[in-house]
C-alpha positions in Angstrom: 134.7 219.1 196.5 131.9 217.4 198.9 131.8 218.8 202.4 132.1 216.2 205.0 128.4 216.2 206.7 128.2 216.4 210.6 128.0 213.3 212.7 124.7 212.7 214.4 125.3 211.3 217.6 122.6 208.9 219.6 120.8 208.0 216.5 119.2 204.8 216.3 120.9 202.6 213.7 118.7 200.2 211.4 121.0 197.5 210.9 120.6 194.5 208.2 123.1 192.0 207.9 123.7 189.9 204.9 123.6 186.3 206.0 126.2 183.9 205.0 125.1 180.4 203.6 127.4 178.0 205.3 128.3 174.6 203.6 129.8 171.3 204.5 131.5 170.8 201.5 131.2 172.6 198.0 128.0 171.0 196.9 126.1 170.9 200.3 125.2 173.8 202.3 124.9 173.2 206.2 121.3 173.8 206.6 121.0 173.8 210.7 123.8 176.2 210.6 122.0 178.5 208.4 119.0 178.3 210.5 120.9 179.0 213.7 122.6 181.8 212.2 119.4 183.5 210.8 118.1 183.1 214.5 120.9 184.7 215.9 120.9 187.5 213.7 117.3 188.2 214.2 117.5 187.8 217.7 120.4 190.5 218.1 118.1 192.9 216.5 119.5 192.8 212.9 117.1 192.1 209.9 118.7 189.0 208.4 119.1 189.9 204.6 119.2 186.3 202.7 120.5 185.3 199.0 122.9 188.5 198.7 126.3 188.3 197.6 127.6 186.9 201.2 124.9 184.2 200.4 126.5 183.0 197.5 123.3 184.2 195.6 125.0 183.9 192.1 126.5 180.2 192.7 123.6 178.7 194.2 120.7 176.8 192.0 116.8 178.0 192.3 115.9 175.1 194.6 118.6 176.0 197.3 117.7 179.7 196.8 113.8 179.0 197.7 114.7 177.0 200.4 116.8 179.6 202.1 113.7 181.9 201.5 111.9 179.2 203.3 114.3 178.9 206.1 114.1 182.9 206.5 110.5 183.2 206.4 110.4 180.6 209.4 112.7 181.7 211.4 111.9 185.6 211.6 107.9 185.1 210.8 108.6 187.3 207.5 110.9 189.8 209.2 113.6 189.9 206.4 115.4 190.9 203.1 116.5 189.0 200.5 118.0 189.5 197.1 115.6 189.3 194.2 118.4 187.9 192.0 118.1 187.2 187.9 120.6 185.4 186.5 121.7 186.4 182.9 124.6 186.8 180.3 126.4 189.9 179.3 124.5 191.6 176.9 121.3 190.6 177.9 118.4 192.9 178.1 116.4 193.9 181.2 114.1 191.5 182.4 111.1 192.8 184.3 109.5 189.3 184.2 112.3 187.8 186.0 112.5 190.4 188.6 108.6 190.0 189.3 109.1 186.7 189.8 112.1 187.0 192.1 110.4 189.8 194.1 107.3 187.6 194.4 108.8 184.7 195.6 110.2 187.1 199.0 107.3 189.1 199.1 104.9 186.1 199.4 106.8 184.9 202.5 106.8 188.4 203.9 110.2 189.3 203.2 111.3 192.7 201.5 113.1 192.4 198.1 116.4 193.8 197.4 116.8 194.1 193.8 120.4 192.2 192.9 122.2 193.5 190.0 122.2 192.0 186.5 123.6 192.3 183.5 120.3 193.2 181.7 119.6 195.9 184.7 122.8 197.3 184.8 124.4 197.0 181.3 122.5 199.8 179.5 123.9 203.1 181.3 122.1 204.8 183.9 119.2 205.9 182.0 118.8 202.0 181.6 119.2 201.3 185.2 116.6 203.8 186.1 114.1 202.7 183.6 114.5 199.4 185.2 113.7 200.5 188.8 110.6 202.4 187.3 109.3 199.3 185.6 110.1 197.0 188.8 107.8 199.7 190.7 105.0 199.2 188.7 105.3 195.4 189.8 106.4 195.5 193.4 104.5 197.3 196.4 108.2 197.8 198.3 111.3 197.0 197.6 115.2 197.8 198.5 117.6 199.2 195.4 121.2 198.4 195.2 124.4 199.9 194.0 127.2 197.4 193.6 130.5 198.5 192.4 132.4 196.1 190.1 134.8 195.2 192.8 132.2 192.7 194.0 130.9 191.7 190.5 131.8 192.2 187.0 128.1 193.9 186.1 128.1 196.0 189.2 127.0 199.6 188.5 127.5 202.7 190.5 125.0 205.5 189.1 125.5 209.2 188.9 123.8 211.5 191.5 121.4 212.8 188.9 120.3 209.3 188.4 120.2 208.8 192.2 118.1 211.7 192.6 115.5 210.3 190.4 115.5 206.8 192.1 114.4 208.8 195.2 111.2 209.9 193.5 110.1 206.2 193.3 108.0 205.6 196.4 108.0 201.9 196.2 111.8 202.1 196.7 112.0 202.4 200.2 116.0 202.6 200.5 119.3 201.6 198.4 122.2 199.4 199.2 125.6 201.6 198.3 128.6 199.3 197.9 131.1 201.4 196.0 133.6 201.3 199.0 133.8 204.9 198.6 132.8 207.5 201.6 132.7 210.6 199.2 130.2 209.0 197.0 128.0 207.6 200.1 128.1 211.0 201.9 126.6 212.9 198.5 123.6 210.4 198.4 122.9 211.2 202.1 123.0 214.9 201.6 120.7 214.3 198.3 118.5 211.9 200.8 118.4 214.6 203.4 117.0 217.3 201.1 114.7 215.0 199.1 113.4 212.4 201.2 114.6 212.1 204.9 113.0 208.8 204.9 115.0 206.8 202.5 117.4 204.5 203.9 121.1 204.9 202.3 122.2 201.3 203.6 126.0 201.6 203.7 127.9 198.5 202.1 131.0 200.2 202.9 132.8 197.1 204.7 135.9 199.4 204.6 134.2 202.3 206.3 131.5 200.9 208.9 131.3 204.1 210.7 129.4 205.8 207.9 126.6 205.0 210.4 127.9 208.0 212.3 126.8 210.1 209.4 123.4 208.9 208.9 123.4 206.0 207.0 122.2 202.4 208.2 123.7 199.7 206.8 123.2 196.2 204.7 126.7 194.7 205.3 128.5 191.4 204.7 130.9 192.0 207.4 128.2 191.9 210.1 127.7 188.1 209.3 131.0 187.8 211.0 129.7 189.1 214.3 125.8 190.1 214.4 125.8 190.1 218.0 128.9 192.5 218.2 127.0 194.7 215.8 124.2 194.9 217.5 126.3 195.9 220.5 128.1 198.4 218.7 124.8 200.0 217.6 123.5 200.1 220.8 126.5 202.1 222.4 125.9 204.7 219.5 122.4 205.1 220.6 122.9 205.4 224.4 126.1 208.0 223.8 128.5 204.8 225.3 132.0 205.9 224.2 132.6 202.1 224.2 131.0 202.4 220.5 134.6 203.5 219.2 136.9 200.6 220.7 134.4 198.2 219.3 134.2 199.8 216.0 137.8 200.1 215.5 138.3 196.3 216.0 135.2 195.2 213.7 136.8 197.6 211.2 140.0 195.8 211.4 138.1 192.6 210.8 136.8 194.5 207.5 140.0 195.5 206.2 141.5 192.4 206.6 138.8 190.3 205.0 137.5 192.6 202.4 141.2 192.9 200.9 141.3 192.0 197.2 139.9 189.5 195.6 136.9 191.3 197.6 134.7 188.2 196.9 137.3 186.2 199.1 135.5 187.6 202.5 133.1 185.0 202.2 135.6 182.0 202.9 137.2 184.1 205.8 133.4 184.4 207.1 133.1 180.7 207.0 136.4 180.2 208.7 135.5 182.9 211.5 132.1 181.2 212.1 134.0 178.1 212.2 136.2 179.5 214.9 133.4 181.1 216.8 131.8 177.4 217.0 129.1 178.5 214.7 129.7 176.1 211.7 131.3 172.6 211.5 133.6 173.8 208.8 134.8 176.6 206.3 133.8 174.9 203.1 133.0 177.5 200.3 130.6 176.4 197.1 132.2 175.6 193.8 133.4 178.9 192.1 133.6 181.0 195.0 137.2 182.3 195.7 139.5 181.0 198.6 141.7 182.6 201.3 145.2 181.3 202.3 145.2 179.0 205.2 147.3 181.3 206.7 144.1 183.8 207.0 143.2 181.4 209.8 145.5 182.2 212.4 144.8 186.3 211.7 141.3 186.0 212.4 141.8 183.6 215.4 143.3 186.4 217.1 141.0 189.0 216.0 138.3 187.0 217.3 140.3 186.3 220.5 140.6 190.3 221.1 137.0 190.4 220.2 136.3 187.9 223.0 134.6 185.4 220.9 136.9 182.5 219.9 135.1 179.2 220.9 
């Protein structure tokens, strides 16, 4: 049984926000809306995370992915993170050259690569997963790891604690996003981190438990793309000991539970609608292949936006 860790009051939270790639239609990204969204996230004090699941990295082509990197690099002067994505098929072998190339595209623009899951990395057990990370460390000076549950992608993997402990021994890996949506698994990782490598960032990806920051997690969330301004305000409330943290966190969590319901990848359509409701995008289109939410979601999202005081 995992013991619930102590709450850590007034800690400074490192926030990374997975950026939605807005679309004008299923084939056309809304580039001005993307640039503005990266800028507002950066200006709020959160680190933009582009080409993640929230940015449809599995669904966009190479030229779009590179243009997103260029946009992030220009807007943030290189202060961003990005998914290092390798497209492959079930049964594929691990591609070190693919990850090295994807990571170089990011680091050459000043960003920090996030090792995005693939069949080749995740499909050969925990031992193969760890060997893949060790190989990447021989090619990349600085990167962020990524555990992703299968509710997000079919080739996701959440590794065992012994494997996670071995990840902490890789100095080039400065942190890891944990997206199991399971508090207990994340608490176990925090306990390991605190004992073995206190400077390692456990970046919660638990959009159903965003108060994990109270226990020592930092975050790399898709939910924060709905409201980077409000997440930044919430984080400031926590650091300063302002009890306004709790009410704002509760409303943001309500938004998370509604939008991250199964099928989980549908949250991206909800994010597009929420951005439109906020006046941040002209429409709520998603790329071909991304699941859609029912039209009835719009009224619920409008109600949440109004309660949060951000309805345009």
